[in-house]
C-alpha positions as a printed Julia matrix, in Angstrom:
98×3 Matrix{Float64}:
 247.98  91.84  23.34
 248.57  89.03  25.82
 246.32  90.49  28.58
 243.42  90.61  26.11
 243.91  86.91  25.29
 243.96  86.05  29.0
 240.74  87.97  29.54
 239.04  86.19  26.65
 240.15  82.8   27.98
 238.77  83.55  31.44
 235.54  84.82  29.93
 235.0   81.59  27.95
 235.89  79.39  30.91
 233.29  80.95  33.23
 230.4   79.86  31.0
 231.54  76.25  31.1
 231.25  76.18  34.89
 227.61  77.27  34.73
 226.53  75.03  31.87
 226.24  71.76  33.82
 224.18  73.12  36.75
 221.87  75.02  34.42
 221.34  71.9   32.32
 220.37  69.97  35.45
 217.98  72.7   36.6
 216.4   72.85  33.14
 215.86  69.07  33.13
 214.25  69.23  36.57
 211.88  72.03  35.52
 210.89  70.16  32.35
 210.23  67.05  34.44
 207.95  68.97  36.81
 206.02  70.49  33.89
 205.52  67.09  32.23
 204.42  65.56  35.54
 201.84  68.32  36.05
 200.59  67.95  32.47
 200.03  64.21  32.96
 198.32  64.79  36.33
 195.97  67.48  34.96
 195.17  65.41  31.87
 194.26  62.41  34.01
 191.96  64.45  36.25
 190.27  66.2   33.32
 189.63  63.02  31.34
 188.7   60.85  34.36
 187.01  63.22  36.86
 185.74  60.46  39.2
 188.94  58.41  39.13
 188.66  55.08  37.32
 185.08  54.38  38.44
 183.64  57.36  36.56
 182.99  57.98  32.91
 185.54  59.12  30.35
 185.21  62.75  29.2
 185.08  62.3   25.43
 184.32  65.97  24.8
 187.45  67.08  26.67
 189.57  64.51  24.83
 188.19  65.7   21.49
 188.84  69.35  22.39
 192.42  68.52  23.38
 193.02  66.58  20.16
 191.6   69.42  18.06
 193.73  71.97  19.94
 196.86  69.88  19.36
 195.96  69.52  15.68
 195.46  73.27  15.32
 198.74  74.04  17.07
 201.04  71.51  15.43
 199.51  70.79  12.01
 197.96  74.11  11.05
 200.36  76.35  13.05
 197.58  78.41  14.63
 198.7   80.81  17.34
 198.57  79.71  20.98
 196.34  82.58  22.1
 193.83  81.85  19.33
 193.71  78.16  20.3
 193.3   78.98  23.99
 190.48  81.45  23.27
 188.73  78.96  20.99
 189.09  76.25  23.66
 187.64  78.55  26.32
 184.63  79.36  24.14
 184.11  75.68  23.28
 184.37  74.73  26.96
 181.87  77.39  27.98
 179.47  76.32  25.24
 179.83  72.69  26.29
 179.25  73.57  29.95
 176.09  75.55  29.25
 174.66  73.29  26.53
 175.28  69.94  28.21
 172.26  70.23  30.59
 170.04  71.14  27.64
 170.84  67.93  25.73
 170.97  65.6   28.74
């Protein structure tokens, strides 16, 4: 019975040694993802840096997508497909109304 207890103790101890490095790696990956999200959002909403115009249509599409995802619990794939269709429609219809 004692060897089994020793094995279980060693098994539990090995996970503790990996927990701290994996937590640090996870935090670094989350930081990179947030940084990229902020960078992409800035370049989508302000295409010509600060001297250009603000993309209200893109901001509205992003707000509606966030609302659909978090408030109405719509699936991610459905929201992405709807955003693609709205973006294509906006791209092709913008010259018509300008």
